[in-house]
Legacy VTK file of the C-alpha trace (Angstrom):
# vtk DataFile Version 3.0
C-alpha trace
ASCII
DATASET POLYDATA
POINTS 237 float
-17.744 -48.772 -39.490
-15.763 -45.685 -38.541
-12.582 -44.287 -40.084
-10.203 -42.434 -37.767
-7.791 -40.328 -39.795
-5.028 -37.783 -39.506
-5.072 -34.850 -41.946
-1.495 -33.962 -42.894
-0.101 -36.223 -45.622
-3.340 -38.225 -45.429
-6.470 -36.328 -46.408
-4.712 -33.057 -47.301
-2.737 -32.499 -50.477
0.373 -30.342 -50.910
-1.843 -27.233 -51.049
-3.345 -28.121 -47.639
-6.796 -28.772 -49.030
-9.084 -31.786 -48.651
-11.398 -30.803 -51.511
-10.108 -33.633 -53.736
-11.763 -36.135 -51.384
-15.115 -34.360 -51.130
-17.121 -36.699 -53.368
-15.420 -39.848 -52.115
-15.929 -39.028 -48.426
-19.543 -37.999 -48.970
-20.037 -41.327 -50.735
-18.647 -43.173 -47.711
-21.016 -41.341 -45.384
-23.985 -42.093 -47.623
-23.129 -45.783 -47.096
-23.266 -45.352 -43.328
-19.489 -45.173 -42.786
-18.492 -42.582 -40.177
-15.396 -40.363 -40.207
-13.502 -38.963 -37.232
-10.568 -36.581 -37.639
-7.730 -37.000 -35.123
-5.074 -34.376 -35.726
-2.476 -32.068 -34.230
-4.264 -29.227 -36.009
-6.408 -26.680 -34.203
-10.171 -26.899 -33.924
-10.611 -24.035 -36.397
-8.371 -25.756 -38.951
-10.300 -29.018 -38.641
-13.651 -27.266 -38.986
-12.338 -25.498 -42.090
-11.369 -28.820 -43.695
-14.675 -30.457 -42.733
-16.441 -27.586 -44.487
-14.274 -28.275 -47.541
-15.545 -31.847 -47.483
-19.105 -30.662 -46.936
-19.680 -32.924 -43.936
-20.099 -32.916 -40.176
-17.927 -35.365 -38.230
-16.452 -36.075 -34.836
-12.952 -34.718 -34.326
-10.058 -34.496 -31.912
-7.886 -31.379 -32.192
-4.398 -30.597 -30.903
-3.400 -34.257 -30.576
-6.552 -35.202 -28.708
-6.658 -32.441 -26.109
-9.993 -31.208 -27.463
-12.619 -33.748 -28.564
-16.014 -32.978 -30.095
-18.398 -35.893 -30.588
-22.114 -36.490 -30.167
-22.770 -32.834 -29.358
-20.346 -32.961 -26.429
-16.944 -31.333 -25.908
-14.155 -32.932 -23.912
-11.117 -30.899 -22.916
-8.025 -32.269 -21.225
-4.370 -31.518 -20.977
-2.213 -28.561 -20.062
-3.272 -25.213 -21.503
-1.146 -23.435 -24.087
-0.372 -20.568 -21.671
1.203 -22.952 -19.172
3.075 -24.759 -21.943
4.428 -21.453 -23.210
5.735 -20.519 -19.765
7.455 -23.889 -19.359
8.975 -23.679 -22.848
10.380 -20.190 -22.377
11.659 -20.928 -18.871
13.413 -24.134 -19.909
14.846 -22.484 -23.025
16.327 -19.716 -20.898
17.811 -22.159 -18.385
19.206 -24.364 -21.158
20.519 -21.513 -23.274
18.477 -22.700 -26.256
16.831 -20.319 -28.717
13.296 -21.297 -29.678
10.556 -19.782 -31.827
6.869 -20.321 -31.043
4.596 -20.691 -34.056
1.925 -18.639 -32.288
4.282 -15.632 -32.117
5.910 -15.848 -35.540
5.109 -13.513 -38.420
2.701 -15.029 -40.928
5.166 -14.616 -43.796
7.812 -16.597 -41.905
5.328 -19.388 -41.163
4.377 -19.518 -44.827
8.044 -19.743 -45.826
8.699 -22.625 -43.433
5.486 -24.604 -43.904
3.905 -23.543 -47.222
0.606 -23.094 -45.386
-1.834 -20.910 -47.352
-2.189 -17.403 -45.965
-5.845 -17.873 -45.013
-5.075 -20.960 -42.906
-2.131 -19.527 -40.943
-4.326 -17.524 -38.506
-6.351 -20.682 -37.837
-3.158 -22.634 -37.094
-1.949 -20.049 -34.577
-5.062 -20.203 -32.361
-4.101 -22.955 -29.931
-5.564 -23.848 -26.564
-3.613 -26.965 -25.532
-0.363 -27.021 -27.504
2.544 -24.875 -28.631
4.307 -25.817 -31.870
7.850 -24.484 -31.782
11.160 -24.735 -33.576
14.639 -24.867 -32.091
17.179 -22.523 -33.623
20.646 -24.066 -33.632
21.881 -27.157 -31.812
20.953 -29.079 -28.641
17.629 -30.137 -30.157
17.694 -33.684 -28.784
18.793 -32.541 -25.331
16.058 -29.899 -25.147
13.432 -32.425 -26.218
14.545 -34.841 -23.515
14.371 -32.105 -20.891
10.797 -31.362 -21.926
9.894 -35.043 -21.709
11.347 -35.136 -18.185
8.680 -32.543 -17.291
5.974 -34.915 -18.535
5.485 -33.424 -21.978
4.868 -35.353 -25.156
7.214 -34.018 -27.846
6.995 -34.915 -31.535
8.825 -33.466 -34.507
6.522 -32.883 -37.478
8.057 -31.105 -40.448
9.875 -27.968 -39.270
8.111 -27.753 -35.897
7.985 -29.717 -32.673
4.510 -30.470 -31.324
4.239 -30.386 -27.545
1.354 -31.230 -25.224
0.686 -32.837 -21.846
-2.157 -34.884 -20.408
-3.803 -35.958 -23.644
-3.149 -38.229 -26.610
-4.613 -39.345 -29.901
-5.159 -42.786 -28.404
-7.235 -41.438 -25.532
-9.240 -39.383 -28.036
-10.097 -42.485 -30.071
-11.275 -44.299 -26.946
-13.607 -41.424 -26.051
-15.021 -41.143 -29.568
-15.603 -44.905 -29.743
-17.775 -44.662 -26.631
-20.131 -42.486 -28.677
-19.760 -44.117 -32.105
-19.780 -47.900 -32.241
-18.509 -50.010 -35.074
-15.417 -51.556 -36.591
-12.637 -48.958 -36.521
-10.171 -48.290 -39.334
-7.261 -45.996 -38.466
-5.171 -44.137 -41.049
-2.031 -42.181 -40.198
1.424 -41.496 -41.587
3.830 -40.793 -38.731
4.922 -41.829 -35.259
2.554 -39.240 -33.827
-0.326 -41.373 -35.145
0.738 -44.624 -33.488
-1.390 -44.083 -30.323
-4.435 -43.530 -32.559
-3.697 -46.583 -34.694
-3.187 -48.793 -31.631
-6.817 -48.146 -30.603
-8.239 -49.187 -33.993
-9.279 -52.621 -35.253
-7.581 -52.164 -38.630
-4.619 -49.741 -38.416
-3.102 -48.389 -41.642
0.100 -46.405 -42.107
0.820 -44.439 -45.282
4.359 -44.066 -46.729
6.017 -45.010 -43.407
8.483 -47.853 -43.935
9.750 -47.932 -40.361
6.907 -49.815 -38.708
5.765 -53.354 -39.386
2.964 -53.164 -36.791
0.399 -51.811 -39.217
-0.951 -52.446 -42.696
1.273 -50.327 -44.941
0.456 -48.514 -48.169
2.927 -46.711 -50.402
2.443 -43.049 -51.122
0.672 -40.340 -49.182
-1.912 -37.626 -49.652
-5.545 -37.819 -50.843
-4.996 -40.298 -53.687
-3.111 -42.755 -51.485
-5.678 -42.230 -48.702
-8.598 -42.990 -51.015
-6.834 -46.036 -52.455
-6.078 -47.351 -48.967
-9.660 -46.851 -47.763
-11.089 -48.654 -50.794
-8.671 -51.574 -50.365
-9.229 -51.914 -46.628
-13.032 -51.868 -46.961
-12.740 -54.479 -49.705
-10.576 -56.674 -47.474
-12.917 -56.283 -44.501
-16.013 -57.094 -46.546
-14.270 -59.744 -48.615
LINES 1 238
237 0 1 2 3 4 5 6 7 8 9 10 11 12 13 14 15 16 17 18 19 20 21 22 23 24 25 26 27 28 29 30 31 32 33 34 35 36 37 38 39 40 41 42 43 44 45 46 47 48 49 50 51 52 53 54 55 56 57 58 59 60 61 62 63 64 65 66 67 68 69 70 71 72 73 74 75 76 77 78 79 80 81 82 83 84 85 86 87 88 89 90 91 92 93 94 95 96 97 98 99 100 101 102 103 104 105 106 107 108 109 110 111 112 113 114 115 116 117 118 119 120 121 122 123 124 125 126 127 128 129 130 131 132 133 134 135 136 137 138 139 140 141 142 143 144 145 146 147 148 149 150 151 152 153 154 155 156 157 158 159 160 161 162 163 164 165 166 167 168 169 170 171 172 173 174 175 176 177 178 179 180 181 182 183 184 185 186 187 188 189 190 191 192 193 194 195 196 197 198 199 200 201 202 203 204 205 206 207 208 209 210 211 212 213 214 215 216 217 218 219 220 221 222 223 224 225 226 227 228 229 230 231 232 233 234 235 236
């Protein structure tokens, strides 16, 4: 059995730490259950949270553009430098003011996201994505223009996530080639749907908009742990 999971609003609490799940996750692994992190976060952020949990696990960073599993690294998608050029060029043509997370002052990022100071530098080191925010109006129009260039655009919190040529769904397929077993998927937003669609038992936390997946109320580590326990019970029942 393998659990594919997002981090935000799933394994992380409001302080952006996964430490509350340390004992529970280590207990799962001792029973032979694998964990794979599939997140929009950077590789350094994911490694930090895996160290909090005290485990090694497969992971897919930046919405699946970087995958590490079985001692191998898979990279796909448009690089962050190219994305940045396209963003700035389109913003200039469209007359839209944008702010790139990678170029913002740490204090401003903390104000907007509540990320702890020690994690902000990890979040800014991106290879295949460029989180950004739009200042003012024309947000929907700008997003559609980006999609017309082949970009995937998702709004998560205060920032849009943008990437091209990779997806969480593709990441799950690659990881499953290395790790066999019944796959549980746990996410909490539309950005997780491609991941959930590749799993045998997809679970969505707090999201009331989709009836495609098994739904659980609440979000964060406590809801995540409760959902995992219930799903395993149902599978083994």
